[in-house]
Steps between C-alpha positions, in 0.01 A plus 500: 500500500568680823365345822315830560242373250445176684377643832147399587222748534441590868266732680620781716332491836332828598587427867765320698401310811692419823614136507390470872183694550379579143491878552572722199860625481660816354863541376688772676785660307839358560394190703582146419179365644130583535431548865149407618343774703271260676711197615853638439602219263792579267401390142818481293483631152589216267684731264763686713584861437829445329633580151439226243666411172235631264397298196382666181234388258569497124297776339452369152449142622228632730318686223526197265327280756237768565548480878283179495774305673624791717479479880171671597305565815133567570423823693180649616506879436267800532510755211456872577230645287672845506872442416485134381749361749460129564622392846451248776351617830557384853307193627140555600504863381166606337552875469813701450650785294706452189875525586572665162227770476321510832160402352273310741462131417212283608611143449209293392694222320855481358594354170744217457763511230809311403816705472875427446629415844758731640830322569660748736424794724660752731320478841416821692779625721343840582226464760173693485596720799812612318291546185252729683792711635635544142155593385455767764850629437420524128184696570676746730764563237256603232530863390185685390272216610140583586434526876242229513721249303623323816142433619401364153805272482454356851161369420653209321745252662826391348466168316768243433495388138711253293518640145557268212818551285673328208875504468677444164849402402618534144803549271450758215668530162438837346581623150498878450569771239567854596712808483823585681558872579858622559565863608741715321578872522539773239614857542260772392560868456242757614489871551395694819493879498724513195757262649576164352512205736513124472329221688504118512167338399412139568350289219402143469620255227247214450607161372264204415552198719358156578579212738394222733490502884417251775332553830417263785205564733425329832176534707331778306214556747151561361192567708231259384212726616315799374375597850801722574675758269835364376653840588456442878555120496837550320601761752464230775809332354748353556378174646740253662421222249808304601306423819203344330341215698313211356120559478304387799138597552575535875680828427173638359302423812336829622593688180337589170652334184408661170444288183713597200313693224791514244592164363850361427494620139374843587750530773784441260381777275529727797849366575602594146411863575723493811789337314481737211692799655780264601526352150505848343775615739705195406456592129611860568809384675575275204449783257733724697581866410360800669141456391300208378183448304326153478310483170391132515519233764405135476513296829492122533426358847671166562484245796195668649396364841263621773361434845192604685557657846313690772633812663368665822379857540301688762228690320247763597237631261298800614246722326521875522251712324380205289848423378706193604853543639728215577796466730748202467787364712746240393436219749871409505690833505247754615529710179204740488309616192159666473249714323377823669268790445608870513327791658443774241454766772823409684697524176329824394562674834862380509560643158322817605721543810818421286399772251445746788836422652677549166315829439599612839866426450497673174341807657748496782797488256370777279439727803851447638 
């Protein structure tokens, strides 16, 4: 059995203290140490920011042992009653807004739960100041946005969040049956205005076919959260996973870390969906011809492994006319994605002006 199953359960500290004066510390993106704002002491991060040789956990072995012997950690989280996100909060915070939907949170007491411990993470490299600049730039670039959107969006601050992800590796063996379509051309005769002419017409000859194909997948990335739409989370890719650092709770100091809501098994079902187009494309290449139809497909997933990682995003959730809009920044690359409202009246008057311009051009052409 892998050594990953032999790690002892440990608790993630909600705060990191200075080794000299005991003050609370906060991780600043890109730094190798936590600098104390009070005494100036440099508190070195035990897990340096450098790529590590990642180790995978056997998927089937993990399920067979029901995660009872898997490395776990105890975390104290607060659950949002509006969107259901479960995340840690900063030390000594008793009131805040949910990073995922903007709902006000009054923290009376958190709940403690055991989760599979993340093995690796990518620390933030984009600072909040840069994130705010990207946010403002995104707002300025929005076409047909309501005039009061900027005011509504600026009521909430940008929050640094570590999102939980699963990555999966697997080799697939796929058996398919289908049809191969090959083009051929025939000459047809037709009559136009009493004159006989000919033309070449393309047709397709279909032939039954079957075969087996192999595919290899590495680090299929699956968001283990329901708090953000996959559509936007996927658009934050690619991530520089080759730079993963070993997990150290010091990297989390001053940030929010969300608890995963999709377990290992559920994550692999989502991974299958992402792998399916690749497998089907391989089948089509194997079928050949000019067109292909896949009638049946049986896929076997072999040598499945996984790992649990945390990835950094800057997130802003703001409400506009009782609807939540979210803005996300890849905390490593600065890639920007977001949801936005549209102004009906701006679109209406733009269309109206466009119609008037076209009508004027038509009138001018006809008159001249």
